[in-house]
C-alpha positions in Angstrom: 85.1 87.3 88.8 88.2 89.2 89.8 87.6 92.7 88.5 84.7 95.2 88.2 84.4 98.9 87.3 83.3 101.4 89.9 82.2 105.0 89.2 81.5 107.6 91.9 79.1 110.4 90.7 79.3 113.6 92.7 78.0 117.2 92.4 81.3 118.5 91.1 83.1 115.4 89.6 82.6 112.0 88.2 85.5 109.6 88.9 86.0 105.9 88.2 88.5 103.0 87.8 88.6 99.3 87.4 88.9 97.6 90.8 90.6 94.4 91.9 87.9 92.7 93.9 90.3 90.5 95.9 92.2 93.4 97.4 89.7 96.2 97.0 92.2 98.4 95.3 91.7 100.4 92.1 93.8 99.2 89.2 95.9 102.3 88.5 94.9 105.9 88.8 91.3 106.8 88.9 90.1 109.0 86.1 87.9 112.1 86.8 85.8 114.4 84.7 83.7 117.4 85.8 80.1 116.8 86.4 78.1 118.4 83.6 75.9 121.4 84.2 73.0 121.0 84.3 73.6 117.5 85.8 70.6 115.7 84.3 70.7 111.9 84.3 71.3 111.6 80.6 74.1 114.3 80.6 75.8 112.5 83.5 75.4 109.1 81.8 77.3 110.5 78.7 80.2 111.6 80.9 80.2 108.2 82.7 80.6 106.7 79.2 83.7 108.8 78.6 85.2 107.8 82.0 84.8 104.1 81.1 86.2 104.7 77.5 89.3 106.3 79.1 90.3 102.8 80.3 90.0 101.2 76.9 89.4 97.5 76.2 90.1 96.5 79.8 86.8 98.1 80.8 84.7 96.9 77.9 83.5 93.7 79.5 83.6 94.5 83.3 80.5 94.8 85.4 79.7 98.4 86.1 78.7 99.9 89.4 77.7 103.5 90.0 77.2 105.5 93.1 74.8 108.5 93.1 74.0 111.1 95.8 70.4 110.0 96.0 68.1 107.5 97.5 67.9 104.5 95.1 65.0 102.0 95.2 63.8 99.6 92.5 66.0 101.1 89.8 64.8 104.6 90.4 66.5 107.6 92.2 64.1 109.2 94.7 66.0 112.2 95.7 68.7 114.6 94.4 71.6 116.0 96.5 73.8 118.5 94.6 72.6 117.3 91.3 69.7 118.2 89.0 66.1 117.8 90.2 65.4 115.6 87.2 66.9 112.8 89.2 63.9 112.6 91.4 61.9 109.5 90.5 64.1 109.0 87.4 64.4 105.4 86.1 68.1 105.6 86.5 69.1 102.0 85.9 67.2 102.1 82.6 68.7 105.4 81.6 72.3 104.4 82.3 71.9 100.9 80.8 70.6 102.5 77.6 73.3 105.1 77.3 76.1 102.7 78.2 74.6 99.8 76.3 75.2 97.3 79.1 73.7 96.4 82.5 74.6 98.6 85.5 74.2 98.5 89.2 73.3 101.8 90.9 73.4 102.5 94.6 73.5 105.4 97.1 77.0 106.9 97.5 77.1 106.4 101.3 75.9 102.8 100.9 78.8 102.1 98.5 81.3 103.6 100.9 79.8 101.4 103.7 80.1 98.3 101.6 83.7 99.2 100.8 84.6 99.6 104.5 83.0 96.4 105.5 84.6 94.2 102.8 88.0 95.9 102.5 88.4 98.6 105.1 88.1 99.5 108.8 85.0 97.3 109.4 86.4 94.2 107.7 85.7 91.1 109.7 83.1 92.7 111.9 80.1 90.3 112.2 77.7 92.7 113.9 75.9 95.9 113.0 78.3 98.4 111.4 77.2 102.0 110.8 79.4 103.9 108.4 79.0 107.7 108.2 80.4 110.1 105.7 80.9 113.6 107.0 80.9 116.1 104.1 78.4 118.6 102.7 75.8 116.6 104.6 76.0 113.4 106.6 75.7 110.2 104.7 75.2 106.8 106.4 75.2 103.1 105.7 73.9 100.3 107.9 75.4 96.9 107.3 74.4 93.9 109.5 76.5 90.8 109.2 77.7 91.9 105.8 74.3 92.7 104.5 73.4 96.2 103.5 70.2 97.9 104.8 69.9 100.4 102.0 69.1 104.1 102.0 69.5 104.9 105.7 69.3 108.7 105.9 70.6 109.1 109.4 71.9 112.6 108.7 68.3 113.8 108.6 67.2 112.7 112.0 66.0 115.5 114.3 68.1 116.2 117.4 67.1 119.0 119.8 64.9 120.6 117.1 67.6 120.5 114.3 68.3 118.2 111.4 71.5 116.5 112.4 73.5 117.3 109.3 72.6 121.0 109.6 74.7 121.1 112.7 77.2 118.4 112.5 78.3 118.0 108.8 81.9 118.8 108.0 80.7 121.7 105.8 79.1 123.2 108.9 82.4 123.1 110.8 84.1 125.0 108.0 81.2 127.5 107.5 81.0 128.3 111.2 84.7 128.0 111.8 84.2 125.6 114.7 87.1 124.4 116.7 87.7 120.6 116.8 86.4 120.6 120.3 83.2 122.4 119.3 82.8 120.1 116.3 83.2 117.1 118.5 80.5 118.3 120.8 78.1 118.5 117.8 79.2 115.0 116.7 78.7 113.7 120.2 75.0 114.6 120.1 74.6 112.9 116.7 76.5 109.7 117.5 75.1 109.3 121.0 71.5 109.6 119.5 72.3 107.0 116.8 74.0 104.8 119.3 70.9 104.8 121.5 68.6 104.1 118.5 70.6 101.2 116.9 73.1 99.9 119.5 75.7 99.2 116.8 78.9 97.2 117.2 81.1 99.7 115.3 81.0 103.2 113.9 83.2 104.1 110.9 83.7 107.7 110.1 84.5 108.7 106.5 84.5 111.8 104.4 87.4 114.1 103.8 87.4 115.3 107.4 88.3 111.8 108.5 91.9 112.5 107.7 91.9 114.6 110.8 90.1 112.0 112.9 92.7 112.1 115.6 91.6 115.7 116.4 88.0 114.9 117.1 87.2 111.2 117.5 89.2 110.9 120.8 86.9 113.6 122.2 83.7 111.6 121.8 82.4 109.6 124.7 80.5 106.6 123.4 80.0 102.9 124.4 80.5 101.9 120.8 83.9 101.8 119.2 84.4 104.5 116.6 87.2 104.5 114.0 88.2 106.5 110.9 87.5 105.0 107.5 90.3 103.3 105.7 89.4 103.8 102.0 88.6 107.5 102.0 88.4 108.9 98.5 88.4 105.4 96.9 85.5 104.1 99.0 82.7 105.0 96.5 84.5 103.5 93.5 85.4 100.3 95.4 82.0 99.8 96.9 80.3 100.4 93.6 82.6 97.9 91.9 82.0 95.3 94.6 78.2 95.7 94.3 78.3 95.4 90.6 79.9 91.9 90.9 77.2 90.6 93.3 73.9 89.0 92.5 71.4 91.7 93.2 69.9 89.8 96.1 73.3 89.6 97.8 74.0 93.4 98.0 
């Protein structure tokens, strides 16, 4: 299998594209539509169908992978971040498979970004424990050990000094509180140092939109673990979802 289709579902937009699984690159421009309001599972599935239809016959037979901002276990979504609460405990694989009339693979958005970075990006070739974090509205995280994903790691919710980590160190908090890069780095230092102590990873990869300014804050961190910016950025979710869709479920 050389191609698969990846779709990244977010609170404001749903974007997708066919992906070349050898290079990890989308085939052409990704297509984006607004997330419907209310963003119920069935309403979102109908928009996903339109995204796929945009690419015509070339997408008709490709495996479909979808990322969602939620914990995903046994075909169900167990949480809902920036989407409708009807996603909580929804049989999401069944819902999407029915609307799209084809099998689908569904995974957490940070997990998809992590898989993309391990197979095509900044963590490619690393044979140890890689922790990929996405700094955005919250802090997403993915743990991949020797290429195998440990799904649904919610490291942004760990408690540090009496605070939930993402309430102090997410990129949205830096913007809201108008933190300098040095102050932001100090908050990130607390987070990454705690995660480093708990997991002793071989590599941290930092994604999310703020990673384009990685040179302004990553050099300020003092860690034993190497920490690098993500390579795939806005394409990571799409690429990771497509990769996952092309794998036997036990290999993800």
